[in-house]
C-alpha positions, 0 to 999 in steps of 0.5 A: 489469492490468499489475503493474510493480516499480519506483523510478522518479520519475514512478511516484512522483508517480503513487503520491503523487497516488493516496495523497493523493486515496485518504486525502482520500476514506477520511478525508472531506477534501474538500480532497486533499493537494497533490503537495508534500504527498503525495510525501515520504510516498511517497519516504520508503519508498524512501529507507528501503532500495534493497529498497524498491520500489513495485508499480504497477497499470496499467490497459491502456487508460490510461497513469496507475497505478490503483493501488500498493503501497509496500513496505519492509524492516523486517528481513532476510528481513519487508517492510512494505506501507507504503502501498496506494492505489486511485483512488477512482474505481476502488474496487471494480474489483479494482485492490486485490485484484489489487495484493494478489495479485500483491505476495507473489509479487513480494516472496518473488522479492526475498527476503522470508519474511514481510510485514506491515501496519497497518490503521485498524480503522474502514477496514472495506473494507481489513480484510475484504479483507486477511482474505480474502487469508489475511493474519492478525491479530498482536497487540491493535489500537493507538492510532496515535500520531498520531491515536489511531485504533485499528491492527492489524498483519496477517502474511503468510507469503510464502516 
């Protein structure tokens, strides 16, 4: 699997499509949000800082990305994994694990010492993967301000 750091518009669109498909499948939605709705979600991460980036996962046999991580600095040495998405057709194939395995090295190379993320506690597959990859719960789970679903913050030292 090929991993690429980018801020390119074409990759933003691919990440946005993946995010729309992923969240619709995760949440049991019948309709996948349009690119016009999904693109601003991903673009907002890149607009937050010149140090923000996308880590894109590509399989050798296809030109389209199968997964991505959108990362935004939150402090001088800390970055937040704002979004992680894998095409539902690739769930269970190791794409998320590959992204999460590559991400700490990439973040460290960019000067970050710690990563953080928030995940819905009912997203059991994601929570279990983060825990297997040494992410550690940080504090108590709190309700998401928009929808009330419980979210847990996790952190990982990278440098």
